[in-house]
GUZA-912632 format. One line per 10 residues: number of its first residue (from 1); their letters; for each residue x, y, z of N, C-alpha, C, O. Coordinates in pm, 1 decimal, padded with zeros to 6 digits, always signed. Each point is the difference from the previous one (the first is absolute). Layout:
BEGIN
NUM) a) X:Y:Z:X:Y:Z:X:Y:Z:X:Y:Z ~ ...
END
This chain:
BEGIN
1) mkemgiaine) +05390.0:+02227.7:-01882.6:-00076.9:-00116.3:-00016.8:+00020.6:-00114.7:-00073.4:-00068.0:-00101.5:+00014.9 ~ +00143.9:+00111.0:-00080.7:+00080.0:-00126.9:-00064.8:+00069.9:-00090.8:+00125.2:+00006.3:-00122.7:+00007.8 ~ +00034.2:+00205.0:+00068.9:+00086.2:-00096.0:+00102.5:-00090.1:-00115.1:+00079.9:+00015.6:-00118.3:+00030.4 ~ -00145.1:+00246.1:-00009.3:-00146.9:-00094.5:+00082.1:+00025.0:-00100.6:-00083.8:+00068.6:-00091.6:+00045.3 ~ -00114.5:+00082.4:-00181.0:-00068.3:-00109.7:-00062.3:+00114.9:-00091.6:-00010.3:-00033.1:-00118.3:+00007.9 ~ +00167.4:+00141.8:-00024.5:+00057.6:-00133.3:+00028.9:+00031.6:-00057.1:+00135.9:+00041.9:-00114.0:+00020.0 ~ -00074.3:+00234.4:+00099.3:-00005.6:-00122.6:+00111.5:-00116.0:-00050.9:+00017.2:-00013.1:-00083.2:+00089.7 ~ -00088.0:+00116.5:-00162.8:-00134.2:-00028.7:+00018.8:+00028.9:-00166.2:-00106.8:-00058.5:-00106.3:+00021.2 ~ +00117.8:+00120.7:-00083.9:+00041.6:-00124.9:-00106.4:+00082.7:-00092.1:+00061.8:-00024.3:-00118.7:-00021.7 ~ +00111.2:+00145.9:+00089.5:+00088.6:-00051.2:+00102.6:-00067.1:-00075.4:+00091.7:+00019.1:-00121.4:+00007.7
11) lhhkamalad) -00095.6:+00179.8:+00062.7:-00090.7:-00068.2:+00135.4:-00059.3:-00084.2:-00057.3:+00005.9:-00112.1:+00050.3 ~ -00110.3:+00134.2:-00214.0:-00094.3:-00135.1:-00040.6:+00087.2:-00099.7:-00059.8:-00057.3:-00104.4:-00031.2 ~ +00155.1:+00109.8:+00012.8:+00114.6:-00068.2:-00078.8:+00045.0:-00106.0:+00170.7:-00006.1:-00122.9:+00000.1 ~ +00032.8:+00176.0:+00081.2:+00012.5:-00055.7:+00108.8:-00108.2:-00083.2:+00045.2:+00019.6:-00115.8:+00036.7 ~ -00119.9:+00163.7:-00037.8:-00126.9:-00086.1:+00021.1:-00033.2:-00105.3:-00043.5:-00032.7:-00094.2:+00072.1 ~ +00035.7:+00089.9:-00233.7:+00011.1:-00089.4:-00067.1:+00117.8:-00135.4:+00016.6:-00011.7:-00120.0:+00025.2 ~ +00105.6:+00194.6:-00048.8:+00107.0:-00111.0:+00061.4:-00062.0:-00097.2:+00118.5:-00037.5:-00116.6:-00011.9 ~ +00037.9:+00193.6:+00120.7:-00055.6:-00055.5:+00131.7:-00133.1:-00098.7:-00047.1:-00012.4:-00107.3:+00059.1 ~ -00062.8:+00135.1:-00139.9:-00107.0:-00109.8:-00009.0:+00060.2:-00079.4:-00075.3:-00015.9:-00118.2:+00030.6 ~ +00084.3:+00139.8:-00125.1:+00077.1:-00162.0:-00054.4:+00025.7:-00075.9:+00098.3:-00060.2:-00099.2:+00041.0
21) easyakrgge) +00165.4:+00157.0:+00000.6:+00030.6:-00111.1:+00112.0:-00059.7:-00018.8:+00135.0:+00037.2:-00059.4:+00101.2 ~ -00127.7:+00119.7:-00128.5:-00122.7:-00079.4:+00129.1:-00048.0:-00128.4:-00118.8:+00012.3:-00120.0:+00024.5 ~ -00048.2:+00156.1:-00108.1:-00067.1:-00113.3:-00096.2:+00113.0:-00113.0:-00009.0:-00022.2:-00100.1:+00068.1 ~ +00075.8:+00101.2:-00102.0:+00138.3:-00117.0:-00016.2:+00020.0:-00056.0:+00152.9:+00028.0:-00117.4:+00024.0 ~ -00046.3:+00218.3:+00075.4:+00014.4:-00081.8:+00147.8:-00137.6:-00077.7:-00000.6:+00007.6:-00120.3:+00024.6 ~ -00109.3:+00164.0:-00045.1:-00129.9:-00075.0:+00027.1:-00020.7:-00117.6:-00091.2:-00061.4:-00096.7:+00045.0 ~ +00107.9:+00094.6:-00173.3:+00008.6:-00111.5:-00064.3:+00092.9:-00078.0:+00064.2:-00028.2:-00119.3:+00011.9 ~ +00117.5:+00153.4:+00025.8:+00106.6:-00106.3:+00073.9:-00011.8:-00059.5:+00122.7:+00088.3:-00072.6:+00045.7 ~ -00252.4:+00112.9:+00045.4:-00033.1:-00043.2:+00095.2:+00063.9:+00101.5:+00119.3:-00001.5:-00054.2:+00110.5 ~ +00059.8:+00197.1:-00111.6:+00037.2:+00043.2:+00078.4:-00089.1:+00090.1:+00049.4:+00028.8:+00115.1:-00033.0
31) levaqskyle) -00115.4:-00124.0:+00092.5:-00142.3:+00112.3:+00021.4:+00016.4:+00086.5:+00087.2:-00064.0:+00105.1:-00002.7 ~ +00160.9:-00135.4:+00105.0:+00042.1:+00102.0:+00094.7:+00079.5:+00143.6:-00088.6:-00024.3:+00120.6:-00004.8 ~ +00112.7:-00197.5:-00047.9:+00071.0:+00110.5:-00112.8:-00071.8:+00061.8:-00091.5:+00034.2:+00114.1:-00030.7 ~ -00128.9:-00163.7:-00021.9:-00067.1:+00051.6:-00112.9:-00087.1:+00095.4:+00047.0:-00002.3:+00104.7:-00064.7 ~ -00097.7:-00116.4:+00197.1:-00035.4:+00080.5:+00061.0:+00077.6:+00131.0:+00008.1:-00021.3:+00091.5:-00079.5 ~ +00108.2:-00084.5:+00173.2:+00082.6:+00064.6:+00021.8:+00047.1:+00097.9:-00128.8:+00018.9:+00121.4:+00007.0 ~ -00007.3:-00193.1:-00107.8:+00055.5:+00114.8:-00158.3:-00132.9:+00030.2:-00043.2:+00011.2:+00100.1:-00070.7 ~ -00133.2:-00135.3:+00076.4:-00083.9:+00033.3:-00056.9:-00054.0:+00149.5:+00104.2:-00035.2:+00108.4:-00046.8 ~ +00041.1:-00136.6:+00160.0:-00011.6:+00110.3:+00085.2:+00088.4:+00149.0:-00024.0:-00035.0:+00116.8:-00016.9 ~ +00150.9:-00178.2:+00024.1:+00135.9:+00099.4:-00013.6:-00041.0:+00057.0:-00155.8:-00016.0:+00122.0:-00001.1
41) afefekaaak) -00002.8:-00186.0:-00123.6:-00020.5:+00047.3:-00092.8:-00164.8:+00088.0:-00038.4:-00019.3:+00075.8:-00095.0 ~ -00054.1:-00105.6:+00173.3:-00137.0:+00091.6:+00043.3:+00034.6:+00126.6:+00052.7:-00076.4:+00094.2:-00020.7 ~ +00206.3:-00074.0:+00101.9:+00001.5:+00128.1:+00101.3:+00075.8:+00068.5:-00116.5:-00017.9:+00120.6:-00016.9 ~ +00113.5:-00199.4:-00076.3:+00079.3:+00099.0:-00128.6:-00092.6:+00064.8:-00075.1:+00000.1:+00119.5:-00029.6 ~ -00099.3:-00224.1:-00007.9:-00131.0:+00053.9:-00096.2:-00076.0:+00120.7:+00075.0:+00017.6:+00112.2:-00047.5 ~ -00061.0:-00119.1:+00106.8:-00062.9:+00111.2:+00113.0:+00081.1:+00115.0:+00019.8:-00060.3:+00107.3:+00002.7 ~ +00182.5:-00105.8:+00011.7:+00083.1:+00093.0:-00027.6:+00026.8:+00068.6:-00110.3:+00047.2:+00113.5:-00005.5 ~ -00082.9:-00195.4:-00098.2:+00051.3:+00082.9:-00135.6:-00129.7:+00032.9:-00002.5:+00006.8:+00121.9:+00015.9 ~ -00135.4:-00151.8:-00026.4:-00158.6:+00064.8:-00021.0:+00032.5:+00097.4:+00109.7:-00002.0:+00099.7:-00072.3 ~ +00026.3:-00058.7:+00174.1:-00017.9:+00120.4:+00079.2:+00085.0:+00088.9:-00058.7:-00044.6:+00113.6:-00015.6
51) mwkvncptgv) +00163.8:-00138.0:-00023.4:+00087.4:+00101.1:-00069.3:-00077.2:+00030.3:-00112.9:-00015.1:+00120.5:-00020.3 ~ -00064.2:-00236.8:-00097.8:-00041.9:+00082.5:-00112.0:-00086.6:+00090.6:+00049.3:+00011.7:+00120.3:-00023.3 ~ -00118.6:-00178.0:+00105.3:-00134.5:+00095.5:+00057.4:+00097.8:+00149.4:+00035.1:-00012.7:+00108.9:-00055.9 ~ +00075.1:-00132.4:+00125.8:+00044.0:+00162.3:+00042.3:+00064.9:+00094.8:-00130.0:-00009.3:+00120.4:-00023.6 ~ +00069.3:-00216.6:-00038.5:+00069.3:+00075.1:-00098.3:-00065.4:+00023.1:-00135.6:+00050.6:+00083.8:-00074.6 ~ -00160.6:-00152.5:+00036.1:-00083.9:-00041.7:-00119.7:+00013.4:+00145.3:-00060.8:-00034.3:+00101.9:+00059.9 ~ +00094.5:-00106.1:-00200.8:-00020.5:+00133.2:-00080.5:-00108.7:-00023.4:-00056.5:-00054.6:-00108.6:-00019.3 ~ +00017.4:+00226.6:-00011.8:-00113.9:+00036.1:-00090.6:-00011.6:-00065.7:-00126.8:+00095.5:-00012.7:-00076.6 ~ -00211.7:-00029.3:+00053.2:-00001.3:-00056.9:-00159.5:+00039.7:-00151.5:-00007.3:+00002.6:-00064.9:-00104.6 ~ +00018.5:+00031.9:+00190.8:+00056.1:-00151.0:-00016.6:-00126.9:-00100.5:-00005.5:-00072.5:-00009.4:+00099.0
61) evpqgfrekv) +00050.0:-00056.7:-00202.4:-00132.1:-00116.2:-00000.7:+00038.0:-00103.7:+00101.9:+00108.9:-00050.6:+00027.1 ~ -00224.4:+00034.0:+00019.6:-00038.7:-00116.4:+00130.0:-00018.2:-00102.4:-00067.8:-00089.4:+00018.7:-00082.6 ~ +00145.1:-00147.3:+00078.0:-00017.4:-00115.5:-00075.1:-00127.8:-00046.2:+00031.5:-00053.5:+00005.4:+00110.8 ~ +00000.1:-00058.5:-00230.6:-00145.0:-00044.4:-00013.4:-00017.4:-00102.4:+00110.3:+00078.2:-00093.3:+00018.2 ~ -00209.1:+00122.6:+00069.1:-00014.9:-00056.8:+00129.0:+00052.7:+00015.1:+00116.1:-00034.9:-00056.1:+00103.9 ~ +00128.0:+00139.1:-00120.2:+00032.7:+00047.6:+00135.5:-00079.7:+00044.5:+00090.5:+00004.9:-00041.7:+00115.7 ~ -00090.0:+00133.1:-00156.4:-00115.0:+00103.0:+00060.3:-00085.3:-00064.2:+00058.1:-00041.5:+00033.0:+00111.1 ~ -00015.1:-00173.7:-00199.0:-00088.5:-00097.9:+00045.2:+00040.9:-00061.5:+00136.1:-00075.7:+00003.3:+00097.0 ~ +00195.4:-00057.9:-00094.1:+00074.6:-00052.0:+00122.9:+00010.7:+00063.3:+00078.2:+00021.2:-00057.0:+00107.0 ~ -00027.4:+00205.0:-00103.4:+00045.4:+00072.9:+00161.3:-00139.3:+00088.5:+00030.4:-00067.7:+00067.7:-00077.4
71) adnshaca) +00053.2:-00092.4:+00207.9:-00148.1:+00080.4:+00033.1:-00007.8:+00121.1:-00006.7:-00111.7:+00043.2:-00028.2 ~ +00221.2:+00056.0:+00050.2:+00020.2:+00135.3:+00011.3:+00081.5:+00029.0:-00116.7:+00111.2:+00040.7:+00033.5 ~ -00123.6:-00045.6:-00122.8:+00109.7:+00077.9:-00112.9:+00006.0:+00127.6:-00038.6:+00033.2:+00041.3:-00111.1 ~ -00074.4:+00036.6:+00228.7:-00025.8:+00172.5:-00028.3:+00162.7:+00035.5:+00024.0:+00040.5:+00115.8:-00010.5 ~ +00036.7:-00213.2:+00039.4:+00166.7:+00017.7:-00025.5:+00077.0:-00070.5:-00157.9:+00117.6:-00011.3:-00034.7 ~ -00233.4:-00021.1:-00024.4:+00070.4:-00045.3:-00113.5:+00043.4:+00095.2:-00098.6:-00060.4:+00105.9:-00016.9 ~ +00156.9:-00136.7:-00045.6:+00046.5:+00108.6:-00088.5:-00071.5:-00057.6:-00120.3:-00020.4:-00118.5:-00026.3 ~ -00023.0:+00257.9:-00060.5:-00071.8:-00055.3:-00114.8:-00016.4:+00126.5:-00093.2:-00057.5:-00010.2:-00108.3
END
């Protein structure tokens, strides 16, 4: 399970790095580059979320506000 956590974190960190790159591109007026990087970041974050959903350990506290943002939270760990 520890390896899964590492993989999820790596996906998340990649998504955040891409989002940062997109933000810099947007500020620099490179809107097509920004959009492409935001979409790529989204895909990495979505992959991390799916991996977490499938491999969610029992007893993990769901962050406050998460349940309210998800229409069907029957899958949420708590």
